[in-house]
C-alpha positions as CSV (number, residue, x, y, z in Angstrom):
1,M,94.3,148.6,-30.2
2,S,92.5,148.0,-26.9
3,R,89.8,145.4,-26.7
4,T,87.2,148.2,-26.0
5,A,88.3,150.1,-29.1
6,C,88.0,146.9,-31.2
7,L,84.5,146.2,-29.9
8,L,83.4,149.8,-30.6
9,L,84.8,149.6,-34.1
10,L,83.1,146.3,-34.8
11,G,79.9,147.8,-33.5
12,L,80.2,150.6,-36.0
13,L,81.0,148.5,-39.1
14,P,77.4,147.7,-40.1
15,A,76.6,151.4,-40.1
16,L,79.4,152.3,-42.6
17,P,78.2,153.1,-46.1
18,G,77.7,150.1,-48.4
19,R,77.4,147.7,-45.5
20,A,74.0,146.8,-44.1
21,A,73.6,144.9,-40.9
22,P,71.5,141.7,-41.4
23,A,68.7,143.2,-39.3
24,E,68.6,146.2,-41.6
25,L,68.1,144.2,-44.8
26,P,64.8,145.1,-46.5
27,A,62.4,142.3,-45.7
28,V,59.0,141.4,-47.2
29,E,56.6,138.7,-46.3
30,V,55.8,136.6,-49.3
31,C,52.5,134.6,-49.2
32,F,51.7,131.5,-51.2
33,N,49.7,128.2,-51.4
34,Y,46.5,130.0,-52.4
35,G,44.8,132.6,-50.2
36,C,48.0,133.5,-48.4
37,V,47.8,130.2,-46.4
38,S,51.6,130.1,-46.1
39,R,53.7,133.2,-45.3
40,W,57.5,133.4,-45.3
41,P,59.7,136.4,-44.8
42,V,62.2,137.3,-47.5
43,A,65.2,139.5,-46.8
44,F,66.7,141.1,-49.9
45,E,70.5,141.6,-49.9
46,A,71.2,145.3,-50.2
47,R,73.5,144.9,-53.3
48,R,70.9,142.9,-55.2
49,L,68.0,145.2,-54.3
50,R,70.3,148.1,-55.3
51,G,70.6,146.5,-58.8
52,V,66.8,146.5,-59.2
53,L,66.6,150.1,-58.0
54,L,69.3,151.3,-60.4
55,S,67.3,150.0,-63.3
56,L,64.2,151.8,-62.2
57,E,66.3,155.0,-61.6
58,K,67.0,155.1,-65.4
59,A,63.3,155.6,-66.3
60,A,62.8,158.9,-68.1
61,S,59.0,158.7,-68.3
62,P,56.0,157.0,-66.7
63,E,55.8,154.6,-69.6
64,E,59.5,153.6,-69.2
65,E,59.1,153.3,-65.5
66,R,56.2,150.9,-66.0
67,A,58.3,148.8,-68.4
68,R,61.2,148.7,-66.0
69,L,58.8,148.0,-63.1
70,A,57.4,144.9,-64.8
71,V,61.0,143.5,-65.0
72,A,61.8,144.6,-61.5
73,V,58.8,142.8,-60.0
74,G,59.8,139.6,-61.9
75,D,63.4,140.0,-60.6
76,L,62.1,140.4,-57.0
77,Y,60.0,137.2,-57.4
78,A,63.1,135.4,-58.7
79,L,65.1,136.6,-55.7
80,A,62.4,135.6,-53.3
81,A,62.3,132.1,-54.9
82,E,65.9,131.6,-53.6
83,Q,64.5,131.7,-50.0
84,T,61.0,130.3,-50.5
85,P,59.3,127.6,-52.6
86,I,57.5,130.1,-54.9
87,G,59.9,129.2,-57.7
88,R,57.5,126.4,-58.5
89,D,54.7,128.9,-59.3
90,R,53.5,129.0,-62.9
91,G,51.2,131.5,-64.6
92,G,47.5,131.1,-63.8
93,N,46.1,128.5,-61.4
94,Y,46.5,125.2,-63.3
95,A,50.0,124.8,-64.6
96,D,51.5,124.3,-61.1
97,E,48.7,122.0,-59.9
98,S,49.3,121.2,-56.2
99,A,52.9,122.3,-56.0
100,F,54.1,123.6,-52.6
101,G,54.8,127.2,-53.4
102,R,52.0,127.8,-55.9
103,M,50.3,131.2,-55.9
104,D,46.8,132.3,-56.8
105,C,45.8,135.9,-57.6
106,I,45.3,136.7,-53.9
107,D,48.9,135.6,-53.1
108,H,50.2,137.5,-56.1
109,S,48.3,140.7,-55.5
110,T,49.3,140.7,-51.8
111,T,53.0,139.9,-52.5
112,T,53.4,142.2,-55.5
113,T,51.9,145.1,-53.5
114,R,54.5,144.4,-50.8
115,F,57.2,144.4,-53.4
116,L,56.0,147.6,-54.9
117,R,55.8,149.3,-51.5
118,L,59.4,148.2,-50.8
119,L,60.5,149.8,-54.1
120,E,58.5,152.9,-53.3
121,Q,60.0,153.1,-49.7
122,Q,63.5,152.7,-51.2
123,G,63.0,155.6,-53.6
124,G,62.6,153.4,-56.7
125,L,59.3,154.9,-57.9
126,R,59.4,158.5,-59.2
127,W,56.5,158.5,-61.7
128,H,54.0,156.3,-59.8
129,R,52.6,155.6,-56.3
130,V,51.4,152.2,-55.0
131,L,47.7,151.7,-54.4
132,E,45.8,149.0,-52.5
133,P,45.1,145.8,-54.5
134,V,42.1,145.9,-56.9
135,R,39.5,143.3,-57.7
136,R,37.4,142.5,-60.8
137,V,34.3,140.4,-60.8
138,R,33.1,138.6,-63.9
139,G,29.8,136.8,-63.6
140,L,28.7,135.5,-60.2
141,I,31.7,133.6,-59.1
142,F,34.7,134.7,-61.1
143,Q,36.9,137.2,-59.4
144,H,40.5,138.2,-59.8
145,Y,42.8,140.4,-57.8
146,S,45.9,142.4,-58.8
147,A,48.4,144.9,-57.4
148,A,47.8,148.5,-58.6
149,I,49.7,151.7,-59.2
150,E,48.8,155.2,-60.2
151,E,50.8,157.8,-62.1
152,V,51.8,160.7,-59.9
153,P,49.5,163.5,-60.9
154,V,51.0,166.0,-63.4
155,A,51.0,169.8,-62.9
156,D,48.1,170.3,-65.5
157,G,45.7,168.7,-63.1
158,G,44.6,166.0,-65.5
159,P,43.3,162.7,-64.0
160,A,45.9,160.3,-62.7
161,R,46.0,157.1,-64.8
162,R,45.8,153.8,-62.9
163,F,47.4,150.5,-63.9
164,V,47.5,146.9,-62.6
165,V,50.8,145.1,-62.0
166,D,49.7,141.5,-62.4
167,S,52.3,138.9,-61.8
168,W,49.7,136.1,-61.6
169,F,49.7,135.8,-65.4
170,V,53.3,134.7,-65.6
171,D,55.7,132.1,-64.3
172,N,57.9,133.0,-61.3
173,G,60.6,135.4,-62.2
174,R,59.1,136.6,-65.5
175,P,58.2,140.3,-66.0
176,A,54.8,141.2,-64.6
177,V,51.9,142.2,-66.9
178,I,51.1,145.9,-66.5
179,L,47.8,147.1,-68.0
180,P,45.6,150.1,-67.7
181,L,43.1,149.4,-64.9
182,E,40.1,150.0,-67.1
183,A,41.3,147.4,-69.7
184,W,42.1,144.9,-67.0
185,M,38.6,145.4,-65.4
186,E,37.1,144.5,-68.8
187,G,39.0,141.2,-68.8
188,E,42.2,142.1,-70.7
189,G,45.3,140.1,-70.0
190,P,47.1,136.9,-71.2
191,D,44.9,133.8,-71.5
192,V,46.3,131.4,-68.8
């Protein structure tokens, strides 16, 4: 084979099915150290991301998709911890003290929304769409942020139900907490 033919063939290999070029790997910016002070890009290997997407694909209802989505978000955090220091993050704000890689609710709501958008862009969400992060305020100074999703409206025209996808409550890699938005706004969620 001629040198030119070899170079052309090598140039085509990344485009073949099942083989992504490094530049084509889905990447997400993860933020941490409270208030998104630190930001690192994370590139997910296609085969590992495909495993997360395959699980979501099996959802037969909005309820099942939310249950699988909670696990998928935890899985993406675990994968991101292989490339960043966020594996040190623990649920809430106090269990990880001053660890490099700790995350507050701003870090979590931002990063989880990015993970959800990645899953949505990759066709992983059939029953939901991703919303902007939401904020609840309790008293004068207590506020909390979370990623949010909304059920895709049904044909009967009923109101779309909204949910939070809150990974702040749990240690890195654990399934996110998914609650109805109204309940979360009233303060529902694990006590951390």
